[in-house]
N, C-alpha and C positions, 0 to 999 in steps of 0.2 A: 582587367581591373578597371573600375570606373573612377575617374578623377573628378574632383569638384573644382570649378573655376574659382580663381581668386578675383573677385569682382570689385571694381571701384566705380563710384558714381560721381560724375562731375557735379559740384554743388555751386553753380554760378547762376546769376540772376536770369530769369526768363523775363525779358523786359517788355512790358506792354504799357509804357508810360505815355502821358501827354507830352508834347514837345516842350522842352524847357532849355533855358540858357545854361551853359556850362562854363561861363567865363566870369571872372570876378569883376567888380565895378572898376571903372576907369580910375587910374591914379593909384592902384594898389589898395583899394578899399576892401570892405568885407566881401567874402565869397558869397555867391548866390546859390551854392549847392553844398551838400555835405554828405557824410557817411553815417549809417546806422548799423550797429552790430547787435543782433538779437540773440539772446541766450535763452534757450528753452530748457526748463528743468522740471522735474517732478516735485511733489510736495515735500519729499525728504531731501531736496537739493541735489538729487542725482541727475546727471545730464541725460536729457531725453533721447539722444541718439540720432541716427540718420534718417533721411527721406521723409521728414514731415514737411508739409506744404506751409510756407510762411508768405503771407501777402502783406505788403505795405499799402495801407489805404489812406486816401486823402481825407484829412479832418476826421469827422465822425461818420462820413459817408461809407458806402460800399464800393467806391470807385477805386480800382487798383492802380497804384503807381508802378509797382514792380512785384514780381512773384519769384520766389526761389525756394530751395530745399535746404534743410539742415544738414550739416556734415555729421560725422560720427561722434562729435563732441556736443551735438545739439546746438550748434551755432549757425547763424545765417547772416550774411552781409548784404547790405544795400549801399550802392555807391552812386554818385552823381544825383543825389536827391535834392530837388529844389527846396529852398528854405520855405517853411510853412508848418502847418499843423498836420499831424498824422496819427494813426494807430496801426497796430499789426494784428492779424488774425493767424492762428495756428491750427491746422487740422491734419488728419492722416490716420493711417491704420492703427488701431489699438488705443487711441486717445479720444477724449471728449474735446470737441472744438472749443477754442478759447480765444478771447480778444483782450488786448491790453487797453489801458487807459490812453487818452490822448497825450501826445507829447509834441514838443516843438523842435524842428530843425532850425536852429538859430544861426544867423550870419556870423555871430561872434563865437559860436561853439559848433564847429563843423563836423566833429566826430563825437559820437556818443554811443552808450550801450543801453539796451533795454532788456529787462528780464521778464519772461513770461512763464508762469507756472501752469502746467497742464496735469490732467488726471488720467491715469490709465483706465480703460474700460475693463471691468472685472472679467477675468478669464481669458483675456487676450494678451498677446505679446507682440511687440513690434517686430517686423521682419528684419533680420540682419542683412547687410549688403550681400553676403555670400549666399543668401537664399533667394536672391532676386529671380533667378531662373531655376526652375525645377528640373530641367532637362539639360543634357550635354550632347552636343552635335557629334556626328560620326567623325568629322574632321578633328574635333578636340580630343577624341579618344586615340587618335593616331600620333599625337604630339610626342616626339622623341624625348627621352629623359634629359638629354643635354639641353634641349630647348626649355624644358620645365625648370631646370636648375638656373638657367639664365633669368627666367621670369621670377623665380624666387629671389635671386640677387637684386633684381630691379625693385621688387616689392619692399625689400629691406631698405634699399636706398630711398624709396619714396617715403617710407615711414620716418626717415631721418631728414627728409626734404633735400636730399642730394640729387638734384634733378639731372645734372650732366651724367652722373654715374648710372642713374636709372635709364636714361636714353641709351647709353652705351650697351647696357645689358639687354634692353628690349630689342635693340637693333641686332644684337648677336642672336637672340632667340628667333627673330624673324628670318635672319639669314639661314639658320639651321632648318626652320620650318616656315616657309613663306605663307602657309595657310593659317597661321596662328592668330585667330580673331582676338583672343584675350590679350595678346601682346600688343596688337594694334589699338585695342580699347584703352589699355593702360598708358600707351604712348600718347594717345589723345589727352588723357587726364594730365600727364606731365606737361604737355605743351600748354594746356589750359592754365596750369599754375605759373607758367612762364609768360603768360599773356601773348602767346604766339597763336593767334586765332586761325591763321591760314593752315598751319601744320596740324593744329588741333582738329579742324574740320576734315582735313585730308585723311588723318589717321582713323577717325571715327567712321568716316564713310567707307574706308577700306574694311574696317571690322564688320560693318553691317553688310557689305557686299559679300564677305566670306561666310557670314552666318546671319541671315535676316530674321532669325528667331532669338538672337542674342539680346535679351531684354535690357541689360545694363548699357550696352553700346547704343541701342536704339534710343533709350532714355537720354543718354548723354548727347546724342546727336540732335534729338528733339530740342534740347535746351539751346544748342547752338543756333538752330534755325529760328527759334522763338526770339532770341536776342537780335537776330537780323530781321525780324518780322517776316520771315519766309513762311507764311502760314500754310500754303499748299504742301510744301515739303514736310512741315511739322505734322500736318494731318495724315499724310501718307504713312509716316513712321509710327504715329500713335495707333493707326489702324493695324500695323504689324504687331505692335506691342499688345494690343487688345486681342489679336488672334491667338496669342499665347496665353494671356491672362485676361479673359473677357470680363471678369468681375473685379478688376483692379480699379478701385474708386478714384485714385489719383489720376490714372490715365483717362478715365471717363470725364472727370471734371476738367482736365486740361483740354480734352477733345471738345467738350461743350464750349469752353472759352474760345478755342481756336475757330470753331464753326461760327460762333457769334461774331468774332472779329472779321471773318471772311464774308459776313452777310448771308450765310447759309442758315437762316433762322429756323426752318423746318427741321433741319438736321440737328441744330443745337437743342431744340425742344425735345426731339426724340432721344438724344443722348442724355439730357438732364433727367428724363423719365427713367432711363436705365439706372442712373445713379439712385434715384428714389426707390427703385425696385430691388436694390441690393439687399441680401438677407441680413447683413450687419447694419449698424447705425450709419446713416449717411449725412453729409453736411447739408444744412438748410439752404446753403448757397445754390444748390441745384435748382431750387424753386425760384430763386431770384433770377438766375440766368434764363430760365424758361419764361418768366414774367416779362423780362426785358425783350426777349425775342418775340413774344406775342405782341408787345407794344409796337415793335417795328412793323409787324404785319397788320396793325390797326385792329387787333382782336382784344378790345379793352376788357370784355367780361372774362375772357380766359386769363388775361394778365392779372386782373383783380383776384381771381380765384387762386392763382399761384402765389400772389403776395399774401393772401390770407392764410394759406397753408404754411408759408414761411413764418408768419407771426405765431401760428400755433406751435411750431417746432422751436422757434427762437423768439420768445415774447419780449425779452428785455435786451438792452445793450445798444451800442451805437448803430449797428446794422438794422436792428428793429426800428429805431427812431427814423433812420433813413427810409425804410420801407413805408412807414406810416406817412412820411412826407410825400413819397411817390403816390401813395393812394389818395392823399388830399389833392394833389395836383391833377390826378386823373379825374376825380370826382368834380373838381372845379371846371375842367375842360368839358366834361360831359354836360354840366349845367349850362355852360355858355352855348354849346351846340343846341341844347333843348330850347333855349330862349331865342336863338337866331337860326331856325331851320332854313335850309336853302332849297 
């Protein structure tokens, strides 16, 4: 009998921020950072669901402050956000990419909610968390019934946010069946909710060591590494995820981001092109990543071509305005070089 994993995805921020202060002003003045709670809904006010990519952008630019994923209620949280102007973008499988209006993280209002309405692509449905992996490993098929029952108890406790009871049941499941990758994955999720980063990472690394094709565990561990800016480890895990789901647009976009952050510009360009070649709709951001990578390699004409493709696919909005500004700067620099050849 084939069993289906009960998968949970950690929905914590993948931090790629600029360095910022996390302390209030002296003497107990206004705070210099705040929190933003993003609610993603459909036009009929139904919650959009899990695993949509939400990026917090600086001002009207395309510069990411933080990146995270929605939970099963369509919610994404950003914490330790420096005061200033921002907007958010939302993308993912089954929806049209959408951006919010600009808003301010004010020193006098450090917690706020933003609602973003998205539209489903006709004929598509977002993947549920339980369908993240289409295969079940041989070790998973050997799980004893007693261990499965303990996992079920843990899942019920998690749904009630009873973290201590969940840990107790998960540890019992692991004691019965030490190769239980799903139990370790869910244990990592529970520790994440408890802000126990060390145990979260240990549990997820154990899950991946037991089953390196376990997509949910790999995705959860990638997010841990990205929060730590451990880009090489994140790239390795994303590679494993892509070996299972080579056309996963979210994995590819994250891979292109990571490769760019590592300075692997040729690789970032190649990955961005894979995103563009996907049979379904792809985010125009792929062209932006490719353009910025070309800029780093001083390939201005290639960068300009990618920027222009971006504008064809996304002609309006804050990101389009930012790209036009980049193009103007490039053209200005080229004019200066032409007037002052060396």
